[in-house]
C-alpha positions in Angstrom: 11.6 19.4 34.0 13.6 21.6 31.7 13.8 20.8 28.0 17.3 19.4 27.1 19.3 22.0 25.1 19.9 20.8 21.6 22.5 22.1 19.3 20.4 22.9 16.2 23.5 23.6 14.1 25.0 20.2 14.9 21.7 18.5 14.3 21.4 20.2 10.9 24.9 19.0 9.9 24.1 15.4 10.9 20.7 15.3 9.2 22.0 17.1 6.0 24.9 14.6 5.8 22.4 11.7 6.0 20.1 13.3 3.4 22.7 14.6 0.9 25.2 11.8 1.5 28.2 14.2 2.0 29.9 16.1 4.8 28.7 19.5 6.1 31.4 20.0 8.7 32.3 23.5 7.3 28.7 24.8 7.7 28.0 27.7 10.1 24.8 29.5 11.1 25.8 32.1 8.5 26.0 29.6 5.6 23.5 30.4 2.8 21.5 27.2 2.2 21.7 27.4 -1.6 25.4 28.2 -1.6 26.2 25.0 0.3 24.4 23.0 -2.4 21.2 22.1 -0.7 18.2 22.2 -3.1 14.6 22.7 -2.1 13.8 18.9 -2.1 16.8 18.1 0.1 15.8 21.0 2.4 12.3 19.6 2.8 13.8 16.2 3.7 16.2 17.8 6.2 13.4 19.8 7.9 11.1 16.8 8.0 13.8 14.6 9.7 14.5 17.4 12.2 10.8 17.8 12.9 10.4 14.0 13.5 13.5 13.8 15.7 12.4 16.8 17.8 8.7 16.3 17.8 8.0 19.8 16.4 6.3 21.1 13.3 7.6 24.0 11.3 4.9 25.5 9.1 5.6 25.5 5.4 5.1 29.3 5.2 8.0 29.7 7.7 10.3 27.6 5.4 10.0 30.0 2.4 11.7 32.7 4.6 14.8 30.5 5.2 18.0 31.8 3.6 20.7 30.7 6.0 21.3 27.6 8.1 20.9 30.0 11.1 17.4 30.9 9.9 16.4 27.3 10.1 18.2 26.8 13.5 16.3 29.8 14.9 13.0 28.4 13.8 13.8 25.0 15.3 15.0 26.5 18.6 11.9 28.7 18.8 9.6 25.6 18.4 11.6 23.6 21.0 11.3 26.4 23.6 7.7 27.2 22.8 
């Protein structure tokens, strides 16, 4: 049975909005994480919630490489299709 396609960007926006208590509608895959006001603690919470919802684990060493929202989306999508 094929894995349902998730929209990692939409999921990021929803989770980030819950964690940071503000809207992220303007965010794109090219958005730089620090420039949209997400600090490292919030980022860890966002990643943790996405991992829980999707049943995947993104290794901590992969997280230090993240600069843009698209970087995170790519890691999430790679884990889902793996």
